[in-house]
C-alpha positions in Angstrom: -0.1 0.2 0.3 2.6 2.2 0.5 4.9 0.8 -1.7 3.3 3.4 -4.3 3.9 6.7 -2.5 7.5 7.0 -2.6 9.5 9.4 -0.9 8.3 12.6 -2.2 4.7 11.9 -1.4 5.8 10.8 2.4 8.0 14.1 2.4 4.5 16.0 1.2 2.4 14.0 3.7 5.3 15.2 6.8 5.4 18.7 5.7 1.5 19.4 5.7 1.1 17.4 9.3 4.0 19.5 10.4 1.8 22.5 9.1 -1.3 21.9 10.6 -0.5 20.0 13.8 2.6 21.8 14.5 6.1 20.6 15.8 4.9 20.2 19.8 1.9 18.1 18.4 3.6 15.4 16.2 5.6 13.3 18.9 1.9 13.0 20.9 0.4 11.9 17.9 3.2 9.2 16.6 3.3 8.1 20.3 -1.0 8.0 20.2 -1.0 6.4 17.1 2.1 3.6 18.3 -0.1 3.1 21.3 -2.9 2.3 19.2 -1.2 -0.4 16.7 0.2 -2.0 19.4 -3.2 -2.7 21.5 -4.8 -4.2 17.9 -2.3 -6.2 17.7 -2.1 -7.7 20.9 -6.1 -8.0 20.2 -5.7 -9.7 17.2 -2.9 -11.9 18.6 -5.3 -12.7 21.3 -7.7 -13.4 19.0 -6.2 -15.9 17.2 -5.1 -18.2 20.0 -8.6 -18.0 21.1 -9.5 -19.4 18.2 -6.6 -22.0 17.9 -7.4 -22.8 21.4 -11.2 -23.5 20.0 -9.9 -25.7 17.2 -8.0 -28.4 19.6 -10.6 -28.3 22.0 -13.4 -29.6 19.5 -10.8 -32.3 17.9 
C-alpha cells in the first residue's frame, strides 16, 4: 500500500502534518498512533490464540 507513495509523497505528507499540527503535537500524535497499533496487534493475537484453542478443543 505505501510502496506506491514514494519518498516525495512521504515528505509532502509529513510537511502537511507539520503545518497542520505543529512541531509540538507531532510526537504526541505519533506516540498515540503507536500505542493504538500495539493494542490492536495484541487484540488480534489474543483472538487468534482463542480460535486456535477452540479448534484444538473441538478435535
